[in-house]
N, C-alpha and C positions, 0 to 999 in steps of 0.2 A: 691207545684199547687199553680200556679196564678190564682189571680180573673177572671170573667166572666167579665169583664166590659171593656169597648169599651177605647181604647188607644190612648188617643186624648191629643193633645199637646196643653199646655198652653202657650201663647203666645200675645205679645199686639195687634198683628194686629187684633186679634179676637175681643177685646174691643172693636177696631171702628168700625170691620165689624156688632157687635152688635148693635151699637149705632147707625149706619147709618142706618140700616134695620127696628127697631123698635122705633128710638127716630130721624128719618132723619131729619125733619123739626126742631129740637128743636135748637133753637138760639146759636151760638158763635160770641162772641160782642168787638170789639177791640176798643176802646177810644184811638188812635193816640195822640203824643204830641205835633199835632196843632189844636187840637179841636175836627178833624174830628171824624168819628163813625162808622166802619165799618160791616158790617154784614154779616154773614154766617151763615152753618151750619152743625150740623154733616154729614150729607150727602156730602156738599160741602169738607170738611176738607176730607174725606173719598177718593173722587175724585182729592181734590189736592196731596196727601200724595200717590196715585198711579201713579199721575203722578214725582210726586217726583222722587218715584223707579224707573221708566224709565230712568229721565235723570239722575240719579246716575250711572244707568246701562250703557248709553249711553256712559258715562262717562270713561268707563271701571273701577267703581269699583268691587270688590268681594268682598266673604262673611267675614265679619271681619276686613272691613278695617274703620280706621275712618274718622265720620265725624261732623266737630265741629262747634258750633255753639257760634258766638258774640256778645248778642243779649237783646233785655229785653219782658217785656209779652207781647203775641199778636197773632193774628190767624194763621200767616205766619211763627214763631216761632215753634207754636202748632204744625202744618202740618209736621216739620220736626220730631218729638216726636212719629208720626209712620211712617211717610215715610223711615226715615232711616231704623231704624229695619223693616221696611217690605221691603227694598233691600237687606236683612239681614246682615248690614252695624252696625257700633257700634255710638252711639251717643256721642257726648263728649261735652255738656256743660262748656263751660268757664266762669270764675269770671272776668269781666270787671274792677275790682273798683284793683285786685290782681296788684303788679308793672314790670317790665318790666324783672327782672331776673326770676322770678316766669310765666310768661308769657313764656318767652322763652323755661323752663324749661318742662311744661308739655304739648305745643305742639308739641316738639318735643320728649316727650319722649311717649305721644299718639300714634305717627306717625300719626298724620291727616294731610290724602291727601287733604280734600278739607275744605272750610273755609266760613261760612255763616254769615254774619254779618247786624247788622243795622247801617246807613250812620252815626248816629252820633259819630259811633268809629271807623268812617273811622282813624280821626288822629293815633288810636292804630297803625290799620292796617299796614298806609304806616307805623311808624317808624319801626314794629316790622318784617315787608317781609324779610329784610336781615337777620335778628337771625331765624325765621321760617323754616327750612331749606326741614322740607319733604313737605310742603305743594306744592300742587301741580296747585289748583285751588280756586281764592276769585269770590265770589259772592254776591252782598248788598243784602238783604231783600227788603228795600225801598226805590228805587228808580228805581223803575221798571226793573230791570235786574232781580231779584228772578223770578216775573212774567210771565216775557218773555222765562226764561229758559224753565220751567214748560208748557207755552203755546206752547211749540211743540210738548209736548204729546198729546195720547190721553186717558189715563187713564186706557184702556182695557186691564189689566195685571192681576196677580195672584201675591199676595203675596209671597215673598221666603222663599219656605218650610226649616224647622231646627227642632233641639230640643228646647222643652220646655227648657234643662237648655242652651243654645248656648247663650253669652252676647248679650243684646243689648244696654247696656250705660254705660257711663264711667264719673264719676266726681270728680275732685282732692278737698282733703282737706288738710287744714294746719297742720302739728304738729309742736312741740315745738322745735325739731333740726333737721337740714337734709333741704331734698329737698319737696314740697308736697307729697304726697300720692294718690295715684287712684286706688279707689272701683271702680269695675268690676259690673256691677248688671247685671245679666241673666234676661228670660222673664219669670221664673217661680217661683222664688222671687218676681217680680215684682206682680204678678197678684196673689201671695199669702196674698201678702201687700194689695193689693185694696181688696180684699176680705173683711179683717179687717177692711179698712179705712171706707165702706161706711156702717158698722153695726151699731143699734140704739146705742149701747152702745158707740161704738166711734165717727161717726164724723154723723151720722145721715142723709147720703145723699138719695134723693131720684129723681126721674125724676122730681116731681114738684119745686125740689130745686134750687134755682140762686147763684150761686158763682162767687164771686167775690175773689181770689188768689191776696192779695199786694207781698206776698213773691215772690222773684226773679225768674226767671224762671230756671234762673243760680247755686238758693241755694238750695242744697238738694233736688233735684229731685222735686223742686214745690209744696212736702210736698204732690207727689201723685197725685194732682187733676187733671191731666190731663187724667192720667189713671181711678180715681176714677168717674168722672164726664162722663166719657164715659159707664162706668161699667154701671150707672144706668139713662143715658141720661136726663144728667140735664145741664140746659142751665149754659154756662160757659164766663165770663164777664174778660175781661183784660183791663187793663190800661197802656199805654205805661208811663206814669209821674205818681207818690204816692201823689202830695198836697192834704190837707186834704178838701180846699173846692172841689176839683175834685171828688175824693171819695166819698162825702157826697151827691156830685151833682147825680152819677151813681148809688148810690144803693138806690138813690128814683127815678132814670128816669126807671132803671132797674128793680125792684123789687126783689132787693138782697135777698137772705135767709140768706146765708152763707157769712161771711167775715174771711180771715183767714193773719193774719200779728204780727209782732214781737208786744210787748210791745209798742214801739215806735209809731206804727201806730196808737195804740188808744188813746197814750198820746195828739198827732198830734190833734186828732179828737175832743178829748174833748175840747185842748184849741181852737180849729176853732169856735165849737157850741156857747163856753162860750161867744169867742168875738163879734159875729155877733149875739148875743140873738137866737141863731135856737136851736133843740130839735133834740138830735140824730135822725137821719133816721130809721124805723122799721127793724129791722133783730131780727131772731131767733134765730140765730145759731154765734158763736163767736169761731174760737180757734189763741188760741195765742201760741205760741215756740219762739225755738232760744235764748232765757233768761227767767228767773225768772218774772213772770208777781207780778207788784206789789199788794199788798192788796186793796191798795183805787181802783185799775182798774176791780180786781174783783166783787169788792164790787157798785161798780158804774153801771156797765154792768148786775149785775144780779137784781140792782135795776130795772132795763130798763126794765126787764121781759127775758133777753138774757139768754141763756142758753152756759154758757162757758165751753169750754170744753181745758183747758191743756196740750201741751204737751210736752212731752220730747224725747229727743234721738240726734241722729247726722248722717251724712251723711254715716258713717258706718253702721248705724240700718235703711236706704232705705225711711224717717228717722226716722219711729214715735216703740219709743221703751216703753211708756208708755202712757196712758192718763188719766185724772181724770173723771172715771165713777161715774155712780149716785147708791150707791149700794143699797142694799135690807132695810137699814131703812132712805134712805135718808127724806123720809114723814114725819118722827115722828123729825125728825132733828131741832135745830132753827136754824136760818139766820146766826149765827157768826158760829155755827159748818159747815154751807153747805161754807161759805166763806172758814173756814180755809182747810175744803179737795178743793175746789177748785184751793186751792194757793198753793197746793205741787204739784208734778211733777206725782201723781196718779198713776195707778195699771196698770202692763202689760196686754195685750189683749194675748188669746189663740195665741200662735205663735208667745210669744218670753219670756224667760225666765229672772228674773233678780236673780242677788244675789250680798252680801257685803264679802269681804276676809277682815281680818287681814294686816291691814299695812304693819306691821313688819313681818307677817307669812301669805304670800298669799296663803300655804296651809290648815291658817287653816279657815272652812267657818261660818261664824258669826250667830248669829241667830237674826231670825227678831222680838226683840222686842222694837221698835223704840227709842232705847235709844243711841244704841252703833253703830257708823258710824265705815266705813272700805270704801279698794277700792272697786266700782262698779264693776259688769261681765254681760255682758249681752250674750242670745246664741239664736238661732233661725233660722229658715230657709230663712228670710231676713235679717241677721246680715254677716260680712262680714267674711269669712273663710285668705284669701290671696290676698294682695295688687296687684293690677297691674304690672308686672313683676318681682313681687321679687321672692326669691328665697328659703324664707321661709314663712311659717302660722302665719299671725298675731295672730290667735287665740290657746287655748290649745289644747292638742290631745283630752281635753273631749269637745272641743264646745266651752268653758269660752272667752269671749274677754274683755280684761281691758279697760274700757272707758275712765280712766284717770282723772274721776269723785271720789269726797269722799261723800258717801249718807247714810242716815240712812233707814230700813225700817222696817213697825210697822206690829204687828202679822196680820193683815185683804191684807199685802203686799204693801201698801202705800208707796211711792216714798217719798223723802225728800232729796235733792242737798244738802249738807254741806261746800264743798268745791270743790276745786281740784288739782291734783295731778300733773298735767300738767303746765308747764310755760306757760299760755296762758290767756289773759284778752280777756272775751266776752263782744264786742262792740256794741249795737244794731241790736243783734242777728249776728254777727261776727266775728272770733276769730281773736283777736293779738297776734303775738308770742313776747313774750316778750323777749326772747332768740336773735331772731332777731333783735329785735328793738334796745337791747343792742348790739351786734353786730356791729350794723351800727353807734351807737354812738361813740363807743369805737374806730371806722376808723379816727376818728378826732383828729389831730395831739396835740391836747390840753390835750382830756381826757387820765384819766390812768385808769379809772373804769366806769360799768355804771349799773345801776340796775334799772329796769324798773318793776310796781307794777299797779293794775286794785286800783281805789279808787271807792268807788259809786258814782252812778248819776242818777240824777232824771229822764235823758230823756234817755239814751245810756244805759242806766243798769252799765257799766264801761265806765272808760276812763282811759287810762295811762297816768300814771305820772313818770318821768326819774329823778332819782338822780342821779349826776356827780358826780365824783370825777376830781379834775384839776392836772393836772400834774406839778409838780414840778418849780415854777418860771412861770408858763403859765398865760394867759389874757384870756377868754373867758367868755361867755355870754352864757346867754339862748336865747338869739337873732343869735348868733351866729351857737348854736346848732341846730339850727330849721334849719336855711337855710343851712345846713351839711347837714342834714337828709333830705331836699326836693329833690325829684327823687331818693333818696334811698331806700324808703321806700313810702306803698301807704298813698296818701294825709290823708286818714281819720287813717292810725295808727300816725301820727303824735300825740305827747303828749300835753294835754292840760296845762301842767307847766312843768316846767323845775328847779327841787331844787339842788343847789351845798351843797355839804358837804363833810368834811373832811378826812371819813373814812365808810365807807360799811361792816356790819356786814359779816362773812364769818364761812358758814356751813362746815364743813368734805365736803359735795359735792363741795362746791366751790374750 
């Protein structure tokens, strides 16, 4: 027997309908790179998203066709987050920091038919056009072309109907070997993740919140803020540039309550206010993720009266899998205990489960004793099951997905990451593949072997150092290696130091 409740499909366009109807005049603000500020509201975003859907239909796009964006944070980009799924298509956000071979692969693998980009990325677009075989139409966001394109439509349309299980967004993530992998999100998974995110025990979002997501819109679903702010009708503020002076001014001028960014954002803001003699602008909530938050940052934010939520997750978890909530004993904890808790990766909210398994025997699940470390696995309704176009599931038959991280779980479920099983380096919240960097280096005719490792960095969490073994009789120095790597990997992948050694240790894997 089925239940007797209404069968109502959970689709992301319903979030925008709700925001426009109940919070239509709540602002969506863009601070452009030239210093100008653009203002619209949730009603305006809905109107433009409907016009975008009509424009895509006029181009002949069909259900589940992919539309890519190569853009920073701004209101026009936000329009695509609802208009593309609203047309029944799939939005594919592209990271402009990737190097050419990766950009080549992901666009062609996704089969993107339309690509909408910021004018600042026009050199990338022009360079890549001959390699992007699937793209039929290019449209620029900020030279007047995008607005002219959707201005031809009247917005008097209905969203494309479909199942909540239908895909609506695609994001690629780097792995340790092989090509990037696409994570295909569905309407239902996003809605469930959004319901979790707005809760008081999570990000504590409501209509009176004013939110500044510094995290790029091309990175890990912008941490879900386009959808969660629509769900509650919060004011949403975007900036196309993220220097500390601009961010501090936006916080003051726009009455920001919530700021979300990787630890480097907070470090840059602290350095800015110390240099200028200013005070940290008043905010109530700070979300940090992408890499571990230094204890000093946690302490400083908490002493400033900010409620810090450290989140852990990955693109494959939509992205939030754990959060530093405030448990029942919070009010009786001393300050050091509170800081220690907030410096952890937190606990999983309802909807996401975590466990650790033995590194040598993955079939053996470890106890939550706060001491024993193991390979971290997750499962839940917003965790990836299979990568886009893959032939086999990424998760096991019981749903557990191996994150590649090593962690310890305390008896109360608090997670602490201790290491990574993946050969990747996390710098400023972004992954650098040590294997890809090593492979590029050994392409130099004078290099016999190379090994890249991540070393601790005060600002970027980790930065790569490359160890190189010269071929017998070869003469090559660090500048030669850097010059060789330039153009073969992303600029921010280039190692901070290159050390030459006689040999490298080898394990059974090597």
